[in-house]
PDB file with one MODEL, atoms N, CA, C and O in Angstrom:
MODEL        1
ATOM      1  N   MET A   1       0.776  -1.185  -0.054  1.00  0.00           N
ATOM      2  CA  MET A   1       0.027  -0.045   0.063  1.00  0.00           C
ATOM      3  C   MET A   1       0.837   1.289  -0.042  1.00  0.00           C
ATOM      4  O   MET A   1       0.573   2.168  -0.863  1.00  0.00           O
ATOM      5  N   PHE A   2       1.868   1.349   0.889  1.00  0.00           N
ATOM      6  CA  PHE A   2       2.760   2.523   0.890  1.00  0.00           C
ATOM      7  C   PHE A   2       3.679   2.560  -0.150  1.00  0.00           C
ATOM      8  O   PHE A   2       4.160   3.650  -0.458  1.00  0.00           O
ATOM      9  N   ALA A   3       4.049   1.408  -0.826  1.00  0.00           N
ATOM     10  CA  ALA A   3       4.951   1.391  -1.890  1.00  0.00           C
ATOM     11  C   ALA A   3       4.545   2.256  -3.097  1.00  0.00           C
ATOM     12  O   ALA A   3       5.354   2.961  -3.701  1.00  0.00           O
ATOM     13  N   ALA A   4       3.158   2.153  -3.430  1.00  0.00           N
ATOM     14  CA  ALA A   4       2.692   2.892  -4.409  1.00  0.00           C
ATOM     15  C   ALA A   4       2.766   4.420  -4.120  1.00  0.00           C
ATOM     16  O   ALA A   4       2.806   5.206  -5.067  1.00  0.00           O
ATOM     17  N   MET A   5       2.782   4.841  -2.882  1.00  0.00           N
ATOM     18  CA  MET A   5       2.746   6.242  -2.631  1.00  0.00           C
ATOM     19  C   MET A   5       4.219   6.797  -2.716  1.00  0.00           C
ATOM     20  O   MET A   5       4.356   8.001  -2.929  1.00  0.00           O
ATOM     21  N   THR A   6       5.247   6.052  -2.574  1.00  0.00           N
ATOM     22  CA  THR A   6       6.564   6.421  -2.582  1.00  0.00           C
ATOM     23  C   THR A   6       7.230   6.469  -3.981  1.00  0.00           C
ATOM     24  O   THR A   6       8.222   7.164  -4.202  1.00  0.00           O
ATOM     25  N   ARG A   7       6.641   5.710  -4.890  1.00  0.00           N
ATOM     26  CA  ARG A   7       7.238   5.743  -6.201  1.00  0.00           C
ATOM     27  C   ARG A   7       6.936   7.045  -6.928  1.00  0.00           C
ATOM     28  O   ARG A   7       5.826   7.556  -6.777  1.00  0.00           O
ATOM     29  N   PRO A   8       7.838   7.606  -7.694  1.00  0.00           N
ATOM     30  CA  PRO A   8       7.610   8.878  -8.401  1.00  0.00           C
ATOM     31  C   PRO A   8       6.558   8.634  -9.491  1.00  0.00           C
ATOM     32  O   PRO A   8       6.703   7.705 -10.285  1.00  0.00           O
ATOM     33  N   ALA A   9       5.541   9.428  -9.537  1.00  0.00           N
ATOM     34  CA  ALA A   9       4.473   9.341 -10.468  1.00  0.00           C
ATOM     35  C   ALA A   9       4.775  10.081 -11.713  1.00  0.00           C
ATOM     36  O   ALA A   9       4.145   9.805 -12.734  1.00  0.00           O
ATOM     37  N   PHE A  10       5.752  11.064 -11.714  1.00  0.00           N
ATOM     38  CA  PHE A  10       6.130  11.853 -12.853  1.00  0.00           C
ATOM     39  C   PHE A  10       7.586  11.740 -13.223  1.00  0.00           C
ATOM     40  O   PHE A  10       8.442  11.527 -12.364  1.00  0.00           O
ATOM     41  N   GLN A  11       7.861  11.882 -14.479  1.00  0.00           N
ATOM     42  CA  GLN A  11       9.191  11.958 -14.945  1.00  0.00           C
ATOM     43  C   GLN A  11       9.642  13.449 -15.171  1.00  0.00           C
ATOM     44  O   GLN A  11       9.226  14.074 -16.147  1.00  0.00           O
ATOM     45  N   TYR A  12      10.425  13.958 -14.333  1.00  0.00           N
ATOM     46  CA  TYR A  12      10.804  15.292 -14.359  1.00  0.00           C
ATOM     47  C   TYR A  12      12.119  15.503 -15.307  1.00  0.00           C
ATOM     48  O   TYR A  12      13.056  14.705 -15.331  1.00  0.00           O
ATOM     49  N   GLU A  13      12.052  16.618 -16.031  1.00  0.00           N
ATOM     50  CA  GLU A  13      13.245  16.958 -16.800  1.00  0.00           C
ATOM     51  C   GLU A  13      14.463  17.376 -15.832  1.00  0.00           C
ATOM     52  O   GLU A  13      14.241  17.680 -14.660  1.00  0.00           O
ATOM     53  N   GLN A  14      15.597  17.376 -16.308  1.00  0.00           N
ATOM     54  CA  GLN A  14      16.721  17.965 -15.589  1.00  0.00           C
ATOM     55  C   GLN A  14      16.580  19.413 -15.382  1.00  0.00           C
ATOM     56  O   GLN A  14      16.224  20.116 -16.327  1.00  0.00           O
ATOM     57  N   PRO A  15      16.825  19.915 -14.238  1.00  0.00           N
ATOM     58  CA  PRO A  15      16.779  21.335 -14.034  1.00  0.00           C
ATOM     59  C   PRO A  15      17.704  22.069 -15.005  1.00  0.00           C
ATOM     60  O   PRO A  15      18.714  21.528 -15.458  1.00  0.00           O
ATOM     61  N   GLU A  16      17.338  23.297 -15.308  1.00  0.00           N
ATOM     62  CA  GLU A  16      18.214  24.154 -16.171  1.00  0.00           C
ATOM     63  C   GLU A  16      19.295  24.789 -15.425  1.00  0.00           C
ATOM     64  O   GLU A  16      19.171  25.091 -14.238  1.00  0.00           O
ATOM     65  N   ARG A  17      20.383  25.000 -16.123  1.00  0.00           N
ATOM     66  CA  ARG A  17      21.438  25.740 -15.478  1.00  0.00           C
ATOM     67  C   ARG A  17      21.041  27.250 -15.331  1.00  0.00           C
ATOM     68  O   ARG A  17      20.181  27.769 -16.043  1.00  0.00           O
ATOM     69  N   PHE A  18      21.692  27.874 -14.410  1.00  0.00           N
ATOM     70  CA  PHE A  18      21.351  29.322 -14.145  1.00  0.00           C
ATOM     71  C   PHE A  18      21.569  30.149 -15.476  1.00  0.00           C
ATOM     72  O   PHE A  18      22.623  30.074 -16.107  1.00  0.00           O
ATOM     73  N   GLY A  19      20.535  30.920 -15.853  1.00  0.00           N
ATOM     74  CA  GLY A  19      20.678  31.710 -16.974  1.00  0.00           C
ATOM     75  C   GLY A  19      20.194  31.035 -18.336  1.00  0.00           C
ATOM     76  O   GLY A  19      20.143  31.668 -19.391  1.00  0.00           O
ATOM     77  N   GLU A  20      19.870  29.788 -18.222  1.00  0.00           N
ATOM     78  CA  GLU A  20      19.430  29.063 -19.408  1.00  0.00           C
ATOM     79  C   GLU A  20      17.948  29.460 -19.554  1.00  0.00           C
ATOM     80  O   GLU A  20      17.246  29.589 -18.552  1.00  0.00           O
ATOM     81  N   SER A  21      17.471  29.653 -20.793  1.00  0.00           N
ATOM     82  CA  SER A  21      16.177  29.984 -21.053  1.00  0.00           C
ATOM     83  C   SER A  21      15.778  29.588 -22.457  1.00  0.00           C
ATOM     84  O   SER A  21      16.439  28.764 -23.089  1.00  0.00           O
ATOM     85  N   LEU A  22      14.644  30.202 -22.972  1.00  0.00           N
ATOM     86  CA  LEU A  22      14.163  29.801 -24.256  1.00  0.00           C
ATOM     87  C   LEU A  22      15.043  30.221 -25.327  1.00  0.00           C
ATOM     88  O   LEU A  22      14.932  29.672 -26.424  1.00  0.00           O
ATOM     89  N   THR A  23      15.898  31.125 -25.141  1.00  0.00           N
ATOM     90  CA  THR A  23      16.749  31.640 -26.244  1.00  0.00           C
ATOM     91  C   THR A  23      18.141  30.870 -26.283  1.00  0.00           C
ATOM     92  O   THR A  23      19.048  31.293 -27.000  1.00  0.00           O
ATOM     93  N   THR A  24      18.282  29.817 -25.556  1.00  0.00           N
ATOM     94  CA  THR A  24      19.517  28.994 -25.618  1.00  0.00           C
ATOM     95  C   THR A  24      19.308  28.004 -26.701  1.00  0.00           C
ATOM     96  O   THR A  24      18.347  28.043 -27.470  1.00  0.00           O
ATOM     97  N   ALA A  25      20.286  27.081 -26.727  1.00  0.00           N
ATOM     98  CA  ALA A  25      20.356  26.085 -27.811  1.00  0.00           C
ATOM     99  C   ALA A  25      19.156  25.059 -27.696  1.00  0.00           C
ATOM    100  O   ALA A  25      18.884  24.370 -28.680  1.00  0.00           O
ATOM    101  N   ARG A  26      18.464  24.942 -26.576  1.00  0.00           N
ATOM    102  CA  ARG A  26      17.396  23.962 -26.522  1.00  0.00           C
ATOM    103  C   ARG A  26      16.120  24.544 -26.051  1.00  0.00           C
ATOM    104  O   ARG A  26      15.669  24.283 -24.936  1.00  0.00           O
ATOM    105  N   PRO A  27      15.478  25.408 -26.978  1.00  0.00           N
ATOM    106  CA  PRO A  27      14.168  26.012 -26.588  1.00  0.00           C
ATOM    107  C   PRO A  27      13.149  24.841 -26.807  1.00  0.00           C
ATOM    108  O   PRO A  27      13.355  23.954 -27.635  1.00  0.00           O
ATOM    109  N   TRP A  28      12.044  24.896 -26.016  1.00  0.00           N
ATOM    110  CA  TRP A  28      11.035  23.843 -26.078  1.00  0.00           C
ATOM    111  C   TRP A  28      10.230  24.043 -27.345  1.00  0.00           C
ATOM    112  O   TRP A  28       9.982  23.045 -28.021  1.00  0.00           O
ATOM    113  N   ASN A  29       9.801  25.216 -27.730  1.00  0.00           N
ATOM    114  CA  ASN A  29       8.931  25.440 -28.880  1.00  0.00           C
ATOM    115  C   ASN A  29       9.489  26.661 -29.670  1.00  0.00           C
ATOM    116  O   ASN A  29       9.224  27.821 -29.354  1.00  0.00           O
ATOM    117  N   LYS A  30      10.243  26.330 -30.670  1.00  0.00           N
ATOM    118  CA  LYS A  30      10.780  27.406 -31.484  1.00  0.00           C
ATOM    119  C   LYS A  30       9.744  28.185 -32.192  1.00  0.00           C
ATOM    120  O   LYS A  30       9.831  29.412 -32.215  1.00  0.00           O
ATOM    121  N   SER A  31       8.756  27.557 -32.779  1.00  0.00           N
ATOM    122  CA  SER A  31       7.713  28.277 -33.458  1.00  0.00           C
ATOM    123  C   SER A  31       6.968  29.296 -32.566  1.00  0.00           C
ATOM    124  O   SER A  31       6.658  30.404 -33.005  1.00  0.00           O
ATOM    125  N   ALA A  32       6.706  28.928 -31.391  1.00  0.00           N
ATOM    126  CA  ALA A  32       6.007  29.852 -30.464  1.00  0.00           C
ATOM    127  C   ALA A  32       6.953  31.065 -30.156  1.00  0.00           C
ATOM    128  O   ALA A  32       6.564  32.233 -30.161  1.00  0.00           O
ATOM    129  N   LEU A  33       8.169  30.686 -29.903  1.00  0.00           N
ATOM    130  CA  LEU A  33       9.187  31.830 -29.603  1.00  0.00           C
ATOM    131  C   LEU A  33       9.313  32.714 -30.844  1.00  0.00           C
ATOM    132  O   LEU A  33       9.357  33.936 -30.699  1.00  0.00           O
ATOM    133  N   THR A  34       9.368  32.209 -31.942  1.00  0.00           N
ATOM    134  CA  THR A  34       9.453  33.031 -33.194  1.00  0.00           C
ATOM    135  C   THR A  34       8.220  33.935 -33.327  1.00  0.00           C
ATOM    136  O   THR A  34       8.343  35.129 -33.602  1.00  0.00           O
ATOM    137  N   PHE A  35       7.029  33.348 -33.128  1.00  0.00           N
ATOM    138  CA  PHE A  35       5.762  34.177 -33.194  1.00  0.00           C
ATOM    139  C   PHE A  35       5.858  35.249 -32.146  1.00  0.00           C
ATOM    140  O   PHE A  35       5.617  36.402 -32.505  1.00  0.00           O
ATOM    141  N   VAL A  36       6.165  35.025 -30.951  1.00  0.00           N
ATOM    142  CA  VAL A  36       6.168  35.997 -29.837  1.00  0.00           C
ATOM    143  C   VAL A  36       7.148  37.144 -30.206  1.00  0.00           C
ATOM    144  O   VAL A  36       6.773  38.313 -30.110  1.00  0.00           O
ATOM    145  N   GLU A  37       8.380  36.832 -30.619  1.00  0.00           N
ATOM    146  CA  GLU A  37       9.377  37.789 -30.928  1.00  0.00           C
ATOM    147  C   GLU A  37       8.885  38.701 -32.091  1.00  0.00           C
ATOM    148  O   GLU A  37       9.076  39.917 -32.085  1.00  0.00           O
ATOM    149  N   ARG A  38       8.231  38.028 -33.104  1.00  0.00           N
ATOM    150  CA  ARG A  38       7.786  38.865 -34.172  1.00  0.00           C
ATOM    151  C   ARG A  38       6.660  39.837 -33.799  1.00  0.00           C
ATOM    152  O   ARG A  38       6.576  40.974 -34.264  1.00  0.00           O
ATOM    153  N   LEU A  39       5.743  39.264 -32.864  1.00  0.00           N
ATOM    154  CA  LEU A  39       4.623  40.180 -32.374  1.00  0.00           C
ATOM    155  C   LEU A  39       5.258  41.267 -31.557  1.00  0.00           C
ATOM    156  O   LEU A  39       4.811  42.409 -31.668  1.00  0.00           O
ATOM    157  N   ASN A  40       6.237  41.024 -30.766  1.00  0.00           N
ATOM    158  CA  ASN A  40       6.792  42.105 -29.976  1.00  0.00           C
ATOM    159  C   ASN A  40       7.451  43.169 -30.912  1.00  0.00           C
ATOM    160  O   ASN A  40       7.301  44.378 -30.735  1.00  0.00           O
ATOM    161  N   GLY A  41       8.164  42.646 -31.882  1.00  0.00           N
ATOM    162  CA  GLY A  41       8.791  43.619 -32.848  1.00  0.00           C
ATOM    163  C   GLY A  41       7.775  44.521 -33.572  1.00  0.00           C
ATOM    164  O   GLY A  41       7.962  45.726 -33.747  1.00  0.00           O
ATOM    165  N   ARG A  42       6.701  43.855 -33.973  1.00  0.00           N
ATOM    166  CA  ARG A  42       5.612  44.639 -34.677  1.00  0.00           C
ATOM    167  C   ARG A  42       4.993  45.636 -33.774  1.00  0.00           C
ATOM    168  O   ARG A  42       4.716  46.764 -34.183  1.00  0.00           O
ATOM    169  N   ALA A  43       4.755  45.231 -32.482  1.00  0.00           N
ATOM    170  CA  ALA A  43       4.143  46.190 -31.564  1.00  0.00           C
ATOM    171  C   ALA A  43       5.062  47.311 -31.257  1.00  0.00           C
ATOM    172  O   ALA A  43       4.592  48.438 -31.103  1.00  0.00           O
ATOM    173  N   ALA A  44       6.390  47.084 -31.152  1.00  0.00           N
ATOM    174  CA  ALA A  44       7.351  48.157 -30.919  1.00  0.00           C
ATOM    175  C   ALA A  44       7.325  49.071 -32.191  1.00  0.00           C
ATOM    176  O   ALA A  44       7.357  50.282 -31.972  1.00  0.00           O
ATOM    177  N   MET A  45       7.276  48.681 -33.395  1.00  0.00           N
ATOM    178  CA  MET A  45       7.180  49.412 -34.571  1.00  0.00           C
ATOM    179  C   MET A  45       5.941  50.323 -34.597  1.00  0.00           C
ATOM    180  O   MET A  45       6.030  51.511 -34.909  1.00  0.00           O
ATOM    181  N   VAL A  46       4.779  49.730 -34.260  1.00  0.00           N
ATOM    182  CA  VAL A  46       3.523  50.472 -34.110  1.00  0.00           C
ATOM    183  C   VAL A  46       3.609  51.592 -33.078  1.00  0.00           C
ATOM    184  O   VAL A  46       3.171  52.711 -33.344  1.00  0.00           O
ATOM    185  N   GLY A  47       4.121  51.329 -32.007  1.00  0.00           N
ATOM    186  CA  GLY A  47       4.373  52.326 -30.913  1.00  0.00           C
ATOM    187  C   GLY A  47       5.272  53.371 -31.368  1.00  0.00           C
ATOM    188  O   GLY A  47       4.952  54.539 -31.145  1.00  0.00           O
ATOM    189  N   PHE A  48       6.391  53.098 -31.996  1.00  0.00           N
ATOM    190  CA  PHE A  48       7.337  54.052 -32.491  1.00  0.00           C
ATOM    191  C   PHE A  48       6.781  54.963 -33.566  1.00  0.00           C
ATOM    192  O   PHE A  48       7.033  56.167 -33.606  1.00  0.00           O
ATOM    193  N   SER A  49       6.034  54.345 -34.409  1.00  0.00           N
ATOM    194  CA  SER A  49       5.352  55.092 -35.473  1.00  0.00           C
ATOM    195  C   SER A  49       4.300  56.017 -34.948  1.00  0.00           C
ATOM    196  O   SER A  49       4.110  57.129 -35.443  1.00  0.00           O
ATOM    197  N   ALA A  50       3.585  55.518 -33.887  1.00  0.00           N
ATOM    198  CA  ALA A  50       2.581  56.462 -33.303  1.00  0.00           C
ATOM    199  C   ALA A  50       3.181  57.636 -32.587  1.00  0.00           C
ATOM    200  O   ALA A  50       2.609  58.726 -32.573  1.00  0.00           O
ATOM    201  N   ALA A  51       4.326  57.425 -31.995  1.00  0.00           N
ATOM    202  CA  ALA A  51       5.111  58.508 -31.341  1.00  0.00           C
ATOM    203  C   ALA A  51       5.570  59.552 -32.366  1.00  0.00           C
ATOM    204  O   ALA A  51       5.513  60.755 -32.112  1.00  0.00           O
ATOM    205  N   VAL A  52       6.012  59.082 -33.493  1.00  0.00           N
ATOM    206  CA  VAL A  52       6.506  59.993 -34.493  1.00  0.00           C
ATOM    207  C   VAL A  52       5.395  60.774 -35.155  1.00  0.00           C
ATOM    208  O   VAL A  52       5.515  61.967 -35.435  1.00  0.00           O
ATOM    209  N   LEU A  53       4.223  60.006 -35.415  1.00  0.00           N
ATOM    210  CA  LEU A  53       3.127  60.781 -35.959  1.00  0.00           C
ATOM    211  C   LEU A  53       2.587  61.808 -35.034  1.00  0.00           C
ATOM    212  O   LEU A  53       2.300  62.934 -35.442  1.00  0.00           O
ATOM    213  N   GLY A  54       2.436  61.426 -33.729  1.00  0.00           N
ATOM    214  CA  GLY A  54       1.992  62.314 -32.694  1.00  0.00           C
ATOM    215  C   GLY A  54       2.824  63.602 -32.514  1.00  0.00           C
ATOM    216  O   GLY A  54       2.323  64.677 -32.184  1.00  0.00           O
ATOM    217  N   GLU A  55       4.193  63.398 -32.768  1.00  0.00           N
ATOM    218  CA  GLU A  55       5.038  64.571 -32.746  1.00  0.00           C
ATOM    219  C   GLU A  55       4.876  65.437 -33.986  1.00  0.00           C
ATOM    220  O   GLU A  55       4.984  66.661 -33.906  1.00  0.00           O
ATOM    221  N   LEU A  56       4.614  64.805 -35.148  1.00  0.00           N
ATOM    222  CA  LEU A  56       4.462  65.600 -36.386  1.00  0.00           C
ATOM    223  C   LEU A  56       3.127  66.373 -36.255  1.00  0.00           C
ATOM    224  O   LEU A  56       3.072  67.542 -36.637  1.00  0.00           O
ATOM    225  N   PHE A  57       2.068  65.760 -35.735  1.00  0.00           N
ATOM    226  CA  PHE A  57       0.808  66.496 -35.622  1.00  0.00           C
ATOM    227  C   PHE A  57       0.767  67.565 -34.532  1.00  0.00           C
ATOM    228  O   PHE A  57       0.201  68.641 -34.722  1.00  0.00           O
ATOM    229  N   THR A  58       1.352  67.264 -33.431  1.00  0.00           N
ATOM    230  CA  THR A  58       1.218  68.242 -32.261  1.00  0.00           C
ATOM    231  C   THR A  58       2.423  69.174 -32.135  1.00  0.00           C
ATOM    232  O   THR A  58       2.331  70.213 -31.483  1.00  0.00           O
ATOM    233  N   GLY A  59       3.562  68.812 -32.758  1.00  0.00           N
ATOM    234  CA  GLY A  59       4.771  69.679 -32.646  1.00  0.00           C
ATOM    235  C   GLY A  59       5.382  69.485 -31.249  1.00  0.00           C
ATOM    236  O   GLY A  59       6.314  70.228 -30.941  1.00  0.00           O
ATOM    237  N   GLN A  60       4.979  68.626 -30.434  1.00  0.00           N
ATOM    238  CA  GLN A  60       5.550  68.298 -29.180  1.00  0.00           C
ATOM    239  C   GLN A  60       6.108  66.887 -29.146  1.00  0.00           C
ATOM    240  O   GLN A  60       5.628  65.982 -29.829  1.00  0.00           O
ATOM    241  N   GLY A  61       7.173  66.727 -28.302  1.00  0.00           N
ATOM    242  CA  GLY A  61       7.670  65.390 -28.165  1.00  0.00           C
ATOM    243  C   GLY A  61       6.778  64.492 -27.320  1.00  0.00           C
ATOM    244  O   GLY A  61       5.673  64.869 -26.929  1.00  0.00           O
ATOM    245  N   ILE A  62       7.296  63.268 -27.043  1.00  0.00           N
ATOM    246  CA  ILE A  62       6.392  62.290 -26.350  1.00  0.00           C
ATOM    247  C   ILE A  62       6.192  62.803 -24.889  1.00  0.00           C
ATOM    248  O   ILE A  62       5.123  62.564 -24.328  1.00  0.00           O
ATOM    249  N   VAL A  63       7.189  63.506 -24.245  1.00  0.00           N
ATOM    250  CA  VAL A  63       6.996  63.908 -22.920  1.00  0.00           C
ATOM    251  C   VAL A  63       5.907  65.107 -22.894  1.00  0.00           C
ATOM    252  O   VAL A  63       5.061  65.196 -22.004  1.00  0.00           O
ATOM    253  N   GLY A  64       6.011  65.922 -23.853  1.00  0.00           N
ATOM    254  CA  GLY A  64       4.966  66.992 -23.972  1.00  0.00           C
ATOM    255  C   GLY A  64       3.526  66.441 -24.172  1.00  0.00           C
ATOM    256  O   GLY A  64       2.560  66.891 -23.557  1.00  0.00           O
ATOM    257  N   GLN A  65       3.460  65.466 -25.049  1.00  0.00           N
ATOM    258  CA  GLN A  65       2.226  64.821 -25.265  1.00  0.00           C
ATOM    259  C   GLN A  65       1.627  64.215 -24.069  1.00  0.00           C
ATOM    260  O   GLN A  65       0.452  64.418 -23.761  1.00  0.00           O
ATOM    261  N   LEU A  66       2.481  63.423 -23.349  1.00  0.00           N
ATOM    262  CA  LEU A  66       2.024  62.794 -22.091  1.00  0.00           C
ATOM    263  C   LEU A  66       1.623  63.832 -21.047  1.00  0.00           C
ATOM    264  O   LEU A  66       0.641  63.668 -20.323  1.00  0.00           O
ATOM    265  N   THR A  67       2.363  64.840 -20.994  1.00  0.00           N
ATOM    266  CA  THR A  67       1.993  65.965 -19.974  1.00  0.00           C
ATOM    267  C   THR A  67       0.683  66.507 -20.367  1.00  0.00           C
ATOM    268  O   THR A  67      -0.189  66.683 -19.516  1.00  0.00           O
ATOM    269  N   GLY A  68       0.491  66.789 -21.644  1.00  0.00           N
ATOM    270  CA  GLY A  68      -0.916  67.323 -22.055  1.00  0.00           C
ATOM    271  C   GLY A  68      -2.093  66.347 -21.729  1.00  0.00           C
ATOM    272  O   GLY A  68      -3.179  66.741 -21.304  1.00  0.00           O
ATOM    273  N   VAL A  69      -1.787  65.070 -21.960  1.00  0.00           N
ATOM    274  CA  VAL A  69      -2.875  64.109 -21.627  1.00  0.00           C
ATOM    275  C   VAL A  69      -3.121  64.097 -20.078  1.00  0.00           C
ATOM    276  O   VAL A  69      -4.277  64.105 -19.653  1.00  0.00           O
ATOM    277  N   VAL A  70      -2.155  64.079 -19.319  1.00  0.00           N
ATOM    278  CA  VAL A  70      -2.271  64.170 -17.847  1.00  0.00           C
ATOM    279  C   VAL A  70      -3.086  65.443 -17.397  1.00  0.00           C
ATOM    280  O   VAL A  70      -4.036  65.387 -16.617  1.00  0.00           O
ATOM    281  N   ARG A  71      -2.600  66.608 -17.983  1.00  0.00           N
ATOM    282  CA  ARG A  71      -3.348  67.844 -17.636  1.00  0.00           C
ATOM    283  C   ARG A  71      -4.735  67.767 -18.037  1.00  0.00           C
ATOM    284  O   ARG A  71      -5.610  68.140 -17.256  1.00  0.00           O
ATOM    285  N   TRP A  72      -5.024  67.302 -19.223  1.00  0.00           N
ATOM    286  CA  TRP A  72      -6.513  67.163 -19.641  1.00  0.00           C
ATOM    287  C   TRP A  72      -7.255  66.271 -18.747  1.00  0.00           C
ATOM    288  O   TRP A  72      -8.350  66.620 -18.303  1.00  0.00           O
ATOM    289  N   TYR A  73      -6.698  65.078 -18.439  1.00  0.00           N
ATOM    290  CA  TYR A  73      -7.358  64.223 -17.357  1.00  0.00           C
ATOM    291  C   TYR A  73      -7.584  64.858 -16.112  1.00  0.00           C
ATOM    292  O   TYR A  73      -8.678  64.735 -15.561  1.00  0.00           O
ATOM    293  N   LEU A  74      -6.644  65.541 -15.594  1.00  0.00           N
ATOM    294  CA  LEU A  74      -6.933  66.178 -14.338  1.00  0.00           C
ATOM    295  C   LEU A  74      -7.964  67.274 -14.343  1.00  0.00           C
ATOM    296  O   LEU A  74      -8.699  67.496 -13.381  1.00  0.00           O
ATOM    297  N   GLU A  75      -7.982  67.938 -15.453  1.00  0.00           N
ATOM    298  CA  GLU A  75      -9.076  69.033 -15.618  1.00  0.00           C
ATOM    299  C   GLU A  75     -10.504  68.498 -15.696  1.00  0.00           C
ATOM    300  O   GLU A  75     -11.470  69.245 -15.534  1.00  0.00           O
ATOM    301  N   LEU A  76     -10.628  67.136 -15.957  1.00  0.00           N
ATOM    302  CA  LEU A  76     -11.941  66.566 -16.214  1.00  0.00           C
ATOM    303  C   LEU A  76     -12.719  66.550 -14.908  1.00  0.00           C
ATOM    304  O   LEU A  76     -13.931  66.759 -14.869  1.00  0.00           O
ATOM    305  N   GLY A  77     -11.968  66.292 -13.837  1.00  0.00           N
ATOM    306  CA  GLY A  77     -12.619  66.065 -12.509  1.00  0.00           C
ATOM    307  C   GLY A  77     -12.951  67.241 -11.707  1.00  0.00           C
ATOM    308  O   GLY A  77     -13.488  67.107 -10.608  1.00  0.00           O
TER     309      GLY A  77
ENDMDL
END
């Protein structure tokens, strides 16, 4: 009865070395990693483009735009 409880029920992988992650030589799912990195890159490009367009339209940099939004929000209340 107790022998069944002491046997390991799962096969664990060897623990990773410190600093080893999905970007090392043995990633678990390369296609998911590729998709996530591509999505992050595209999101960064959209954010940068929005910042540049906002500066072209308003004539203010990103800090000035954010300050204007905060001032507008505080004046609502």
